C-alpha positions as CSV (number, residue, x, y, z in Angstrom):
1,X,0.0,0.0,0.1
2,X,1.4,3.3,-0.9
3,X,2.3,5.9,1.8
4,X,0.0,8.5,2.4
5,X,1.6,12.3,2.9
6,X,0.0,13.9,6.0
7,X,1.1,17.5,6.4
8,X,4.7,17.2,7.9
9,X,4.6,13.6,8.3
10,X,4.0,10.3,6.4
11,X,1.9,7.4,7.0
12,X,3.5,4.0,6.3
13,X,1.9,0.6,5.8
14,X,3.1,-2.9,6.4
15,X,6.1,-3.7,4.5
16,X,7.4,-0.1,4.2
17,X,6.9,0.4,8.0
18,X,10.2,-0.8,9.1
19,X,12.5,0.3,6.4
20,X,11.3,3.7,6.8
21,X,11.8,3.5,10.5
22,X,15.4,2.7,10.0
23,X,15.8,5.6,7.7
24,X,14.1,7.8,10.3
25,X,16.7,6.5,13.2
26,X,19.6,7.0,10.8
27,X,18.9,10.8,10.1
28,X,17.4,11.9,13.1
29,X,20.1,12.3,15.3
30,X,18.6,10.7,18.3
31,X,20.3,9.9,21.5
32,X,17.8,7.2,22.8
33,X,14.6,5.5,22.2
34,X,11.9,5.2,24.7
35,X,9.2,2.8,23.8
36,X,5.7,3.6,25.6
37,X,3.3,0.3,25.5
38,X,0.4,-0.9,27.7
39,X,0.3,-4.2,29.6
40,X,-1.4,-5.7,26.6
41,X,0.6,-4.5,23.8
42,X,3.9,-5.1,25.9
43,X,2.9,-8.8,25.9
44,X,1.4,-9.2,22.4
45,X,2.7,-6.7,20.2
46,X,6.3,-5.5,21.8
47,X,8.3,-8.6,21.0
48,X,7.3,-8.8,17.2
49,X,8.2,-5.1,17.0
50,X,11.6,-5.2,18.8
51,X,12.5,-8.2,16.6
52,X,12.1,-5.7,13.5
53,X,13.8,-2.9,15.2
54,X,17.6,-2.7,14.2
55,X,19.5,0.0,15.9
56,X,22.5,0.8,18.2
57,X,20.7,3.3,20.1
58,X,19.9,2.6,23.6
59,X,16.3,1.6,24.3
60,X,14.1,1.8,27.2
61,X,10.6,0.5,27.6
62,X,8.0,2.2,29.9
63,X,4.9,0.3,30.7
64,X,1.4,1.6,31.6
65,X,-1.7,-0.1,32.6
66,X,-4.1,-0.9,29.7
67,X,-7.7,0.6,29.6
68,X,-9.4,4.0,29.3
69,X,-9.5,4.7,33.0
70,X,-5.6,5.0,32.7
71,X,-5.7,7.8,30.1
72,X,-5.2,10.4,32.8
73,X,-3.0,13.2,34.0
74,X,-1.8,11.0,36.8
75,X,-0.5,8.4,34.3
76,X,1.4,11.2,32.2
77,X,3.0,12.4,35.5
78,X,4.3,8.7,36.0
79,X,5.7,8.5,32.4
80,X,7.0,12.0,32.8
81,X,9.0,10.9,36.1
82,X,10.0,7.7,34.2
83,X,11.2,9.7,31.2
84,X,13.2,11.9,33.8
85,X,14.8,9.0,35.6
86,X,15.7,7.2,32.6
87,X,17.7,10.3,31.4
88,X,15.5,11.2,28.5
89,X,16.6,14.3,26.4
90,X,15.3,16.8,24.0
91,X,16.9,14.6,21.2
92,X,15.2,11.4,22.6
93,X,12.6,9.6,20.6
94,X,9.2,8.2,22.0
95,X,7.6,5.4,20.1
96,X,4.2,4.7,21.2
97,X,3.0,1.2,20.4
98,X,-0.4,0.4,21.4
99,X,-4.3,1.4,20.8
100,X,-5.9,4.8,21.0
101,X,-5.2,5.2,24.9
102,X,-1.2,4.6,24.3
103,X,-1.0,6.7,21.2
104,X,-3.2,9.6,22.7
105,X,-1.3,9.6,25.9
106,X,2.1,9.1,24.5
107,X,1.6,11.8,22.0
108,X,0.6,14.2,24.7
109,X,3.5,13.1,27.1
110,X,5.8,13.6,24.0
111,X,4.4,16.9,23.2
112,X,4.8,18.5,26.7
113,X,8.1,16.8,27.9
114,X,10.8,19.3,27.9
115,X,8.4,21.4,25.8
116,X,8.3,18.8,23.1
117,X,10.3,15.8,21.8
118,X,9.6,13.7,18.7
119,X,7.3,10.7,18.9
120,X,6.4,8.1,16.2
121,X,3.0,6.2,16.9
122,X,2.6,2.5,15.9
123,X,-1.2,1.8,16.3
124,X,-2.1,-1.9,17.3
125,X,-5.8,-1.7,17.2
126,X,-8.0,-1.2,14.4
127,X,-9.5,1.9,16.2
128,X,-6.1,3.5,16.6
129,X,-5.1,2.6,12.7
130,X,-7.9,4.5,11.2
131,X,-8.6,7.2,13.7
132,X,-6.7,7.7,16.9
133,X,-3.0,7.5,15.6
134,X,-3.5,9.8,12.7
135,X,-4.3,13.6,12.6
136,X,-2.2,14.9,15.4
137,X,-4.7,15.1,18.2
138,X,-3.0,14.1,21.6
139,X,-4.4,14.0,25.2
140,X,-5.9,12.5,28.1
141,X,-9.3,12.5,30.0
142,X,-10.5,14.7,32.9
143,X,-11.9,12.3,35.2
144,X,-14.7,10.8,33.1
145,X,-14.8,13.7,30.7
146,X,-13.2,12.6,27.2
147,X,-10.2,14.2,25.9
148,X,-10.6,17.3,27.9
149,X,-6.7,18.0,28.0
150,X,-4.5,17.8,25.2
151,X,-2.8,19.7,22.1
152,X,-2.7,19.2,18.4
153,X,0.8,18.0,17.4
154,X,2.0,15.9,14.7
155,X,4.5,12.7,15.0
156,X,7.3,12.1,13.1
157,X,5.7,9.3,11.2
158,X,2.8,6.8,11.7
159,X,3.5,3.0,11.0
160,X,0.6,0.8,10.4
161,X,1.3,-2.7,10.3
162,X,-1.9,-4.8,10.1
163,X,-0.4,-8.0,11.2
164,X,-0.9,-6.4,14.7
165,X,-4.6,-7.0,14.2
166,X,-4.3,-10.7,14.6
167,X,-3.6,-9.9,18.4
168,X,-7.0,-8.2,18.9
169,X,-10.1,-9.8,20.7
170,X,-13.1,-9.6,18.5
171,X,-14.7,-7.1,20.4
172,X,-11.8,-4.5,19.8
173,X,-11.9,-5.3,16.2
174,X,-15.7,-4.5,16.2
175,X,-15.0,-1.3,18.1
176,X,-12.7,-0.1,15.1
177,X,-15.3,-0.6,12.6
178,X,-17.3,2.4,14.0
179,X,-14.8,5.0,13.0
180,X,-14.6,3.4,9.6
181,X,-18.4,3.5,9.2
182,X,-18.3,6.9,10.2
183,X,-15.8,8.0,7.4
184,X,-18.3,6.5,4.8
185,X,-21.3,8.3,6.4
186,X,-19.7,11.8,6.4
187,X,-17.7,11.8,3.2
188,X,-17.9,8.6,1.0
189,X,-20.9,6.7,0.1
190,X,-19.1,4.1,-2.1
191,X,-16.9,3.5,1.1
192,X,-19.9,3.0,3.2
193,X,-21.4,0.5,0.8
194,X,-18.5,-2.0,1.3
195,X,-19.8,-2.5,4.8
196,X,-23.1,-4.1,3.7
197,X,-21.6,-7.6,3.7
198,X,-19.0,-8.0,6.1
199,X,-19.2,-11.7,6.2
200,X,-17.3,-12.0,2.9
201,X,-14.6,-9.5,3.7
202,X,-10.8,-11.1,3.2
203,X,-7.9,-9.8,5.3
204,X,-6.9,-8.1,1.8
205,X,-10.2,-6.2,1.6
206,X,-9.6,-5.1,5.4
207,X,-6.2,-4.0,4.5
208,X,-7.5,-1.8,1.6
209,X,-10.4,-0.4,3.6
210,X,-8.0,0.8,6.3
211,X,-5.9,2.6,3.7
212,X,-8.9,4.1,2.4
213,X,-10.3,5.0,5.8
214,X,-6.9,6.9,6.5
215,X,-7.2,8.6,3.2
216,X,-10.7,9.9,4.1
217,X,-9.5,11.1,7.4
218,X,-6.2,12.7,6.5
219,X,-7.9,14.7,3.5
220,X,-10.1,16.4,6.0
221,X,-7.6,17.0,8.5
222,X,-5.2,18.5,5.9
223,X,-8.1,21.1,5.0
224,X,-8.5,22.2,8.5
225,X,-5.7,20.6,11.0
226,X,-6.8,22.7,13.9
227,X,-10.4,21.9,13.8
228,X,-11.7,25.4,13.2
229,X,-14.4,24.2,10.9
230,X,-14.3,21.2,8.5
231,X,-12.5,18.8,10.7
232,X,-15.4,18.8,13.2
233,X,-17.2,16.4,10.6
234,X,-14.9,13.6,12.2
235,X,-16.9,14.0,15.2
236,X,-19.9,12.8,14.1
237,X,-21.5,10.3,16.5
238,X,-19.1,11.6,19.1
239,X,-20.8,14.3,20.8
240,X,-23.6,11.6,22.2
241,X,-21.1,8.7,21.8
242,X,-18.4,10.5,24.4
243,X,-21.2,11.4,26.7
244,X,-22.2,7.7,26.7
245,X,-18.9,6.5,27.1
246,X,-18.1,8.8,29.8
247,X,-21.4,7.9,31.6
248,X,-20.7,4.2,31.6
249,X,-16.7,4.5,32.1
250,X,-16.6,3.5,35.8
251,X,-19.8,1.5,35.8
252,X,-20.6,-2.4,35.8
253,X,-21.1,-2.1,31.9
254,X,-18.3,0.1,30.4
255,X,-18.6,0.7,26.7
256,X,-15.6,0.5,24.2
257,X,-15.2,3.9,22.4
258,X,-16.4,2.3,19.1
259,X,-19.6,0.8,20.8
260,X,-20.4,4.3,22.3
261,X,-19.8,5.9,19.0
262,X,-21.8,3.5,17.2
263,X,-25.0,4.1,19.3
264,X,-24.1,7.9,19.1
265,X,-24.3,7.6,15.2
266,X,-27.6,5.9,15.4
267,X,-29.1,8.4,17.8
268,X,-27.5,11.5,15.9
269,X,-28.9,10.0,12.7
270,X,-32.2,9.9,14.2
271,X,-31.9,13.9,15.0
272,X,-30.8,14.5,11.3
273,X,-34.0,12.7,10.1
274,X,-36.0,14.6,12.4
275,X,-34.6,17.7,11.0
276,X,-35.1,16.9,7.5
277,X,-31.4,16.1,6.6
278,X,-31.9,12.3,6.1
279,X,-35.1,10.9,4.5
280,X,-36.5,8.1,6.7
281,X,-35.0,5.2,4.2
282,X,-31.4,6.7,4.7
283,X,-31.9,6.7,8.5
284,X,-33.4,3.1,8.5
285,X,-30.2,1.9,6.4
286,X,-27.8,3.4,8.7
287,X,-29.7,2.1,11.8
288,X,-29.9,-1.3,10.5
289,X,-26.2,-1.6,9.4
290,X,-24.9,-0.3,12.6
291,X,-27.2,-2.2,14.9
292,X,-26.6,-5.3,12.9
293,X,-22.8,-5.1,13.9
294,X,-23.0,-3.5,17.3
295,X,-26.5,-4.5,18.6
296,X,-28.1,-2.0,21.1
297,X,-26.8,-0.4,24.4
298,X,-29.5,-0.5,27.3
299,X,-30.4,2.8,28.7
300,X,-32.6,3.7,31.6
301,X,-34.3,7.1,31.7
302,X,-31.7,8.3,34.5
303,X,-28.9,7.2,32.1
304,X,-30.5,9.3,29.2
305,X,-30.7,12.2,31.7
306,X,-27.3,12.0,33.0
307,X,-25.9,11.4,29.4
308,X,-27.9,14.8,28.3
309,X,-26.3,16.5,31.3
310,X,-22.7,15.6,30.2
311,X,-23.3,17.3,27.0
312,X,-22.3,20.5,28.3
313,X,-18.6,19.5,28.3
314,X,-18.4,18.8,24.6
315,X,-15.3,20.6,23.1
316,X,-17.5,21.7,19.9
317,X,-19.9,23.6,22.2
318,X,-19.9,27.5,21.5
319,X,-21.5,30.0,23.7
320,X,-22.8,27.5,26.0
321,X,-24.8,25.6,23.0
322,X,-24.4,22.0,22.5
323,X,-23.5,21.4,18.7
324,X,-24.0,18.3,16.6
325,X,-22.5,17.0,13.4
326,X,-25.3,15.5,11.5
327,X,-25.5,13.5,8.3
328,X,-26.8,15.3,5.3
329,X,-27.4,12.1,3.3
330,X,-25.3,9.1,3.4
331,X,-21.9,10.4,2.3
332,X,-22.3,14.0,3.6
333,X,-22.5,15.9,6.7
334,X,-22.9,19.2,8.2
335,X,-21.5,20.8,11.4
336,X,-22.6,23.0,14.0
337,X,-26.3,21.9,14.4
338,X,-28.6,22.3,17.4
339,X,-30.7,19.9,19.0
340,X,-33.5,20.3,21.8
341,X,-33.4,17.9,24.7
342,X,-36.8,16.6,23.8
343,X,-35.5,15.5,20.5
344,X,-32.5,14.0,22.0
345,X,-35.0,11.9,24.2
346,X,-36.8,10.8,21.2
347,X,-33.8,9.7,19.5
348,X,-33.0,7.4,22.5
349,X,-36.6,5.9,22.5
350,X,-36.5,5.4,18.8
351,X,-33.1,3.5,19.3
352,X,-34.4,1.3,21.9
353,X,-37.6,0.5,20.3
């Protein structure tokens, strides 16, 4: 697969990844490598990566606990201390190998340590490959509030090796599909149509769709890198999705990011239909495809009330108004749309019927 140029860095795929990593290390003038992994990727992905890493530079491995609850400033502080204790310098390189928690947190740690050092993202989950590791967004959660603290700062490179997907449990693979579906719904109906028959998808098909998905996201990001307008399209499903994820984060039934976003896309598509942006047939298609993959999340009336209460913290809000990204037909979307609470409640009612 051809590399994708993304502003001031490049996204490499599969067989190209490690050749280009060696070139980056050869010309970067780095004094040492610090690899950030979580307890899962340290066990299942790191050995394969290290076997392909040919360098005489000193290597240190920093391990964090896996899972969204550890995407916090407290974990950042632990990593900053570890970097300091291990002698990291301005010319050190951080390599983040893991899912979205690792690439988001690791990018933020690198962007702030000694006012910024270079980092490379090596996403190991489907979600991170098509979304979290691409686009320069870094950051951590503030309590249960998603991605409240962070900066936009690009890596030196992103290396996408789809072989890491063989280490994922099925639920994590499914979680990543949500962001891929989103890319089709906001920007490319032809891409969306590829997900109508997942049962016949081959490994090669999935690799091609990952590349296509990254192209869609990168095209939007390059037009609006700092999310002043067009890039907000990538938040479709996330206004309610992040609130759902936050609400259930410390409960007995936490939702993976993709699961919450999938529910958010159905809910926000209902709002779009109610506002005349989608015709009923389009809404039914979106609802049917997404629920056939993800099923439904159960919400009580109190859950819905609390989720709506969390919307005030959404980063797209302006002047105290909660703003949504809504599909305007399959393959197109519009930003900065308001929705009354009564309409949001109706969306939850329809979702669960």
